[in-house]
N, C-alpha and C positions, 0 to 999 in steps of 0.2 A: 303499795308497791314498794319494793326495796329501792333504796337510793342507788345511784349508778356507781358510787365509790366502792360498793361491796360486790357488784355483779361480776366484774371480770374474773375474779378468782373463784367464785362459786360455780360458774357455768361453763368452764373451759371444755368439759368433756361432751357437751352437747354438739350435735352435728352441725348446726349453724355456726356456732362459735369456733369450731375447729376449722371450718372453711374461712371464716373471716380472719382468723390468726394466720392461716396459710397465705392469705392475700397480703396481710401486713408484713410478713416476712419475705414476700416476693416469690413464694413457692407456687402461687396461682396468680392468675391475671384477672384484673377487673378493668375492662376497657370496652368501648363501643365497637361496632363492627368496622367502622372506618379506620379506627386506630389499629385494629387487628390486621385488616387487609394491608394497610400502610406499612406496618411492621413486617408483615410477611414479604412485602416486595422490597422495602428499603432497609430492612434490619441489618443486612450485611453489605457493607461498602464494597467488598470484593465482587459483588454480583451486580454492580452498576459500571457501565463503561460508555465512553464517548464513541460515536460512529459518525460517518459522513454518509448521508442519504440525498441523492439528487443534488449534490454540491453544497448541501447545508449540514452543519454540525447538529447532532441530536443525541439523545441518550438511549442506551439499550439496557433493558432490565433482564438479567439472565435467569431469573426465576421462571420466566415465560419460555426459556430455551432449554429447559431440562425435560427429560423423559423421552420415551420412544417416539411419540407423535406429538412433539411440542409445536408451539406457534412459529410460523415462518413469516419473516417481514413484519408487516403491521406496525412499523416504527412510530408514525404519527398517531395512530389510534391508541397504541399502548401508552405513549407519552401523555396523551390527553386524558386517558383513564387514570393514570398515576397522579397527575396534577389534580384531577377532580377528587380523588380519594384523599390525597394529602391535605387539600384545602378543607375538606369536610372533617378530617381527623383533628385539624387545628381550629375547629369551631367556626369555619367560614360558611358562606352562603351555600356551598355545595351540599351541606348536610340536609338541606331542605329541598334537594333536587334529585331527580332520577337521571341516570346516564343512559342515553339513547344512541344506539349505533344505527345509522341510516346508510343504505347502499343498495347496489344491484343484487338480485338473487345469485347465490352460489359464489360470494366472494369472501366467505369465512366468518360472517357475523356471528352466527349461532355457535360455530366451532370455538370462537374466541370466548364466548360466555360459558360454554360447557367446560372448557379447559380451565378457566378461572375458578369455576365451581369445584372442579376436582382438586385443583391446587389448594383451594381453601379448606376443603374436607380433609385432605392429607395433612395440612398445617395444623388443624384442630385436633387431629388424632395424637399428635405429640403430646406427652404428659404435661409439659411446661405451657402448652397452649390450650389445653382442653377447657371447654366451657362447661359451666355447671348450672343447674337449676334446683328447684326444691318441690317437695310435695307435702301435702297435709295428710297425716295418717291418724288412726284411732278415731275417726269421725263418728263411730257408733256411740262414743261417749257424749257427743254433742246432741244427738238425736235430730231427726228431721231430714236425714239423708238415706233412709231405707237401707237398702243392701250396698250402698256406696260407702266403702270404708276408707278409701284413699283417693285423693284428688291431686293430680299434677298441676302446677301452674300452666294454664292453657297457652300462655304466650312465651313459655320457657324463660321467665324472669330470672335474672341473676340473683343468687342468695344475698348479695350485698345490697341489692335494691330493697329486699325485705329488712336487712339490717338497718338501713337508713330510714325505715318506716316502722320501726318497732314501737315507738312511743307516739303519743299524740302530736308532739311537736318535733320538728326536725332537729332543733338544738339539743333536745334530750338524747336523741339517737347519736348525735355526733359527740356528745359528752361521753357516751359509752364507748365509742370508738377510740376516743382520746385515752380512756382508761385502759384500752386493750393495746396501747403502744403506737397508735398511728401518729406520725409527725404532722405538723401543720402543712408541709408540702404534699404529703400523701392525702390529707383531708381535702385539700384544695383540688387535687386531681379527681378524687372520688366525687366531690360535690359538682364538678363539671358534668358528670354523667348521672346526676340525680334525676329521678322521675318517680312519680307516684306509682303505687301498686295498681294492677289492673282491676277492673270492677269486681270480678268474682273472687279474686285473691283477697282484695280488701274486705269484702263482705265476710268471707269465711274466717279470716284472721280476727275481725271484730267479734264474731261469735266465739272464737277461741279465747279472746281477751275476757269476754264476759263470763265464760265458763271458769276460767282460771282466777277470776276476781283480782286481776292485776298481778298475780304471782308469775314472774317471768320464767321460772324453772318449769312450772306447769305448762305454760305457753309453748316453750321450746320443746317439750316432749311430743308435741303434735307435728313438729317440723323435721323433715329428713332431707338433707342435701344429696342430690343425685347427679351423675354426669348427664349432660345433655345428649340425647341420642343423635348419632350421625348416620343418616341413611339416605342414599340417593333415591331409592325406590319409594320410600315413604315421604320424601320431600322435606325431611327435617334437616335444619341448618342450611341446606341449599334446595330450593324448590323452583319449579317451573310452571307457569300457566300459559298454555298455547291458546291463542284466539280461536274461538269456535264460531259456528254459524249463528245467526242472530236468533234462532228459535231455541236451540239447546243451551245457549250460554245464559248464565245468571250471576248476580252479585253474590249469591250463595257460594259459588265456586271460589270466591276470593275471601269473603268475610265470615262465612259460616251461617248457621240458622238455629232457630229454637228447636231443641231436640225433644220429641214426644217421649222417648225412653227415659230421659232424665226427669221429666215432669212426673212420671210414675213413681219416682223415688223421693223427690224433693217436696217437702210439705209446704214450704214458703214459696209461693209463685212469683214473689218479687225478687228471689234470689237470682243474681246475674248468671249463676252457673247453669241456669236452664238453657243458655245459649251454647251451642257446640261450636266453638271457634275453630277447632281442629278440622271441622268439615271444609273449611276454606284454606286456601293455599298460603295466605299471609301469615296466620298465626303460627304455622309450623316453622317459619323462618324468623319469628319475632324476637328470639333470644340471641341477637348478634349474627343473623344469617343473611344470605343473599337471595333475593327474589328475582327471578328471571321472567319477564313478561315478553313472550315470543310474539312478534308481529302485533305490537300494542295497539296500533292504529286501525287494525282490522276489527277490533271489538266494537260493540254497539255503544251508543252514547252513554247509557247509564253506567256501564262498566268503566268507560273513560272518566266519568264523574267520580266514581269510586276511587280510581287511581289518583285523581287529582287531590281528593281529600287525604288519602293515605300518604302521598308524596309530600304534600304541604304540611300536614299536621303530625305525621308519623304516628297516627292512632287509628285503631278500629273503633268505629262508633256504631252502636245499635241501640235504638230506643232510649237515647240519652245516656246509656252506659259507655264508658271509654276503657280501652285497653292500649296503653302506650306501646310502641314498637321500637325495636332496635334493629332496623334492616337496611341493607343497601339494595336499592331497586335499580336493576339494569334491564334495559329493554332493547328490542331490535324492531326495524321496520324496513321494508323495501321502498325504493324511491317513488314507485307508482302509488302505493297506499299512503305514503306521507303526503305526496302531492294532492291527492284527493282530500285528504284530511284538512290540509291548509286551506282549501277552497271554502271550507265551512268556517266562516269568520267567527262564529260564536264559540268555537272550540279553542280560541287563542289562549285562554288562561293556562291550560296544561303545558303548552309549548313554553310558556314563561317559566314553568317549573321543571324544565328538562335541560340538561346539558347535552346539546346535540353534537354528535361527531359523525361526519360523513366518511364512511369507509370506502376506500377505493380498492380496485383489483390490484393484485401484485404486479408490479411493473419491471421487476428485476428478474431477468431470465435465468440467472444462476440460482436464485432462491426458488424460482419456478420449477427448476429441475428437481429440487428436493420435494416440492409439492407434488410434482408429477410422479415421483417415486411412491408417494403415499397413495395416489390415485391408482397406479398400477398394482400396488399391493406387495406386501413382503412375503407372502406365502408362495410356494412353488406352484406355477400354473401348469395345468394339464389340458390335453385335448378332450373332446367329448368321449373318446375311447379310453381315456385315463392315461395316455402317454405324455411324457414330459414335454412342455411347450417352451421353446427357447425365445429369448428376447434379443432382437437385434441390437448390437452396441450403439447404434445411431438412433434408437427408438425414442429414448428420453429427450435427446437434444431436438429431434424433429418436432415432437409434440410441444415441448416447452417454448421453442422459438416461435412456432406457429401461433400458439394462443397469446403469447405476450405481444407479438406484433399487432394483433387485433386490438390491443389496449392502448396503443400508441395513437394519439390524435393527429389530425392533419396539421401540417405547419409549413410556412414558406421558409423558415429558418433552418429546419433540420429535416432530413428525410427519415423515414421509419427506422432504418437500420441504424443511423447515427443516433437517433433518439433512444433506441433500445440499448445500444452500447453504453451511452453516457449514463442512462438510468441504472445500468448494472456496474457502474464504476469503471468502465473500460475506456480505451482510447478510441476516438472516432475521427481519425486523420487530424486535421488542424482545427476541427470544431471544439469549442470550449464548453465545459460543464456549465459555465455561466449562461450560456445561450439556453440550455435546458432549463435552468433556474428561472430565467426570464419568461420562458413559455409557460412553465408551471404556474408562476405568480400571475400571469395574465389570464390563464384559464381558471385558476382558483378564485378569481374576482368575479366570475360569471355568476349572476343571480340564479340561473338555471343550473342546479347542482349536477345534472346529468352530463353537462358539458365540461365539467372540471376534469383535471388530469387523472386518468386511470379509472374514471367512472363508467366508461363504456368498454365493451370487449367480451370475449368468450370466458365464462367463469368456470369454476371447478366442476359444476355439474355437467356443463357442455364437454368438458375435457373427459369426464367419466363416461359420457355417452359415446364419444369417439373411440375410446378404448373398448367399450362393449361392442361397438359395431365392428371394430377391427378383430375382436375375438371370434365373432360369429361368422366371419368370412370363410368360405370353403377353402380359399388359398391358405389362410392361417391354419385351419385344421389339418388340411391335407399335407402342407409343408412343415407342420409342427413348429412353426416359428412366427412371431410377431414381427413381420418385416417392416422396417421404417418407411420404405417407399409407399406402403399402403395407408399410412397415416393421413396423407393429404386428401385421399378420396373419402376416408371416413369423416374427416373434419368438414369436407364440402357437403356431405350428406347432413351433418348436424346443422350447418349454417342454413342450408335450404329448408330443412324440416322444422327448425326450432327458432330461427331468427325471422321475426315477422316483419320488421321494418325494411322496406326495399333499399333504402340508402345504406343502412348498416350491412345488409346482405352484400351489396356491391363492394363496399369498403373491405369487408372481411375476406371476400373472395380475391380481391386485389392483394391483400396482405398474405394470403395463402400462397400466391405466386412468388412473392418475395422470400417467404419461408422456404419454398422449393429451391430457389437459387442458393440459399445459405446451406441447405441440405446437400445440394450438389457439391459445394465447396468442401463440405465435411467429408463426403465420399471420396473426393480427389485426394484429400490428405490420407485417408485410410488406404486407398489404392497405392499411393506412392510408398507408404510405410510397408505395405505388403510386397511391393516390387523390390524394395531395399532390404527385405527380410529383416526389418528392424522396427520394433513398435514406436520408437521415438525418433525415426529418421527425419522427418520433416521438421520436428521440433529443434533438432540439432542444426539443420541447415538454415533455418529462420535465424536462430541465434548467431550462427556463423556470419550471415549477412550483416546483422546488426553490429557485431564486434568488428567486422571488417570496415564498416562505415565509420565507426568510432576511431579505429586504429589507422585509417588511411592518412589522417592528418597528424598523426603522432610525430613529435620532434625526434624521437630516438629510432625512427623507422629508417633502416639502412637500404642498400641496393638489393639485398636479399628479399626485401618486403616482408620480413618476418617481425610480427609485433607480439611482445610479451605483456600480459596483463594479469591482474588478480581476479579470479572468478568470484564474483559476490556470493554465489551459492555455496561453493566448496572452500573459498578462501585460499585456494592453491594457485600458484603461478602457472599460467597456461601460455603456450606459444601458438600463434596462428599466422599462416601465410596469407597475405592480402592478395586476393584474386580479383583484379580490377575488371577483368572480362565478365566474371560471374556478377559483380556488382552492376555493371552496365546493362547486362541481359535482364537482370531482375527489374531494374528501373525502366527499361524499355517496355517490359510486360506491364508495368504499372502505368504506361502511357506518358512517361516523362521523356521528352525528346531533347530539349535544349539543356545546355550546361547549368543555366540558372535554375531551371526546374528541378533538376537532379540535386543541386546543392541545397535548394530550399527544402527538399524532402529529407535529405540527410541531416540537415540541422534539426528538423522536426523530430527525427528518430533519436538523435543525440539528446535532445531536450527531454523527450519522454523517458529515455534510459536514465538520465540524471534524476528525474523526479521520482520514478518508480522504484529504482533500486535502493533508495534511501528508506522507503517505507515497506517495500515488498521485494526482498532479495531473490525470491523465487519467481518473479515476473518473467514471462517467456515470449511475450509479443504474439502468442497464438490467438489472441483475440482480434488481431488485425487481419481479418479475412482476406483483404486485397493483397497484403504482403505474403500471407501464407499461400494464396493461389498463385501468385507470381513466382515465388520460389519453387513451388511444385511443378508449374509449367516448364520453367527453365531446366530443372533437373531431369524431368521426364524427356524433354526434347533432346537434351545432350546425351543422356544415358542410353536412350533406345533409338538413336539415330540410324543405327545399322538395320534395324528392323522396320524402318520407316516411321513407326510411331508405336506407342504402347497399345493405343486403341487398335491399330491395325494388326499388331502381334496377337492380341487376345481375341480379336474377331476372326482372324484367318488362321486357324490351327491345322491347316493341311500339311505343314511341314513339322518335323520332329522337334526342331528348336522351339517354335512357338508353343507347341503342346507341352513341352517341358516347363517353359516359363509359366504357362497357365496353371499346370499342376503344382508348381512350387509356390505360386502366389496363393492358390486355394489352401495349400497346406499351412502356409504362414498365417493366413487369415483365420483358419480354424484352431490352430495350435498356439498362436501368440497374440492374436487381436481380439479373441472372444467371439468370433462368428460361428455359426453352425453351417452345415453343408448348404442348406436352403438359402439363408441370407447372404452367404458368401457368393453363391452362384448368381443370385438376383442382383447383388451390389456390382459385381463385375459386368453383368449384362447391362445394367443401368449406366455404368461408366462408359460403355462402348456405344451408347446412344448419344444423340445431341439433345435429348429431352432436358428441359430446364437449364440449358447451357446459355447463359446471357452473354 
């Protein structure tokens, strides 16, 4: 065999050496799957930002927020995953573990993994990130392989793995890499990812060595570097194994099996290539891929044992033969299956090999509105007869608030609305986000996972069912509109039909009543805007109250009671006349009777203004439902005093003036506020009743 000092110049044109040189120059990458995924997430510092979630600072990784249907929320879960991958990439104990997401059905576990897989496939299609493997060709020269002329590495081994195993000793191989220009630092990094060749690759390469009688040029003529195939449907690079029933499932589905067709071609029955590893799901992702084990704990015991061996040793083993893997193993399980699995004490070893992450439902109703949009769908909806189906402007809010409230646990410190508002980063009167943090910490210390914050509630599947029930209603089809008021009956049907626990049923139905009250307040705002013939009328009046409260104590306020201030949104100087009667009426509607109570409330409003305007100049106090309702009631009462009340005017349309008002409001709702004729009529009718009016 030629000495290594002459090899680098003689063999540069071979496929293997061209690849190795490309790695040395930085044109191609040699890294394990953890390093690749870590680089995908953390490679750009501009895509990492700090956020506050439930009163605690955490990180948000923007690669998960890109694309049409990206991940919503999941801050804690994403942080756990990124920490796990980063630790594994740096050689920590995570490299010998699987990452397991555990939670209630329908909370986004599978969607998280599917999105990650798509992200990784797209990442690896970029030229600079593409992964490579190799195949042996011209096998007819060796003999003994029948009509098999080419053999790909069954586990998609990286060509540099072959490069580190070209000679009998690793030192000789590394001498060659030094000759090719690799620095000591590069060699050290490469050595971190060294592993032996898989059994069949090693066997075939030994045959090639014997045939070439140690001539490296002849040996390399048998090797061709090829791009690793990226296919979701074939399960290469990213693959999934969904737990099957106990009769049809087999270890063959994961590991592969002896192939009769190969034995018809191979003369040496001891050749490890007689095993078809690609028959199993693991080998197809063994070249730096991601294996997704869906509902891992539903598998029977022998498959669990297979997973234990693969997770711990990162090898496929059959009849004493070994094939090293480079795979990230990520799994999911629902709470019930995981609980049953834990009861079997003898299965404890695999739990020790898993990084468990308990995934909760989304508890931020603003984020839920985006998730609800996904559930409703982006395509234009039609009736059974093919006519366009309208969506009530209040539909998304009603659905999102209703399902989010079911995820709020019982607490003596906060009521469900306060908890929901604080979880969404909003103001909840004088209640502090610290109170929410204390509740979350107490709940998350519970040994019973299902009692932790956000673990219980209606999930995305139940939300989807409610939308389906709403769509199939005759009122929806005949009115050609998905009316928000029908949401609650649909959700009630879902709770009664799909929630089996009696206590949970009772809680969810109670939460539904609270959601109806919030919907009622939302409708009041819409009606007021329609009455004022101005889409942002209530918004302006709420801000006027806030600015009056701040300006009433201003030192430069003269007898005219006109206060000038700089608008934080437009940065323009604005003049506002302080109307103390309006302020008092709003505060009376809020139930504030004494001067001390009113002053305390005004101080709270001023404090919120000071805190919010620094961070969010566009903050408008519209999340303060009580204040919005109070302002709405005051304006309606004062503006419609001549007609008795707006309810009376809209209900009793026997005179021409009331009919004109009714027609004008309908016109505003349809042309300015996004209502159709059906939901506009139903919304006004609902407003005129006392239903859900607390």
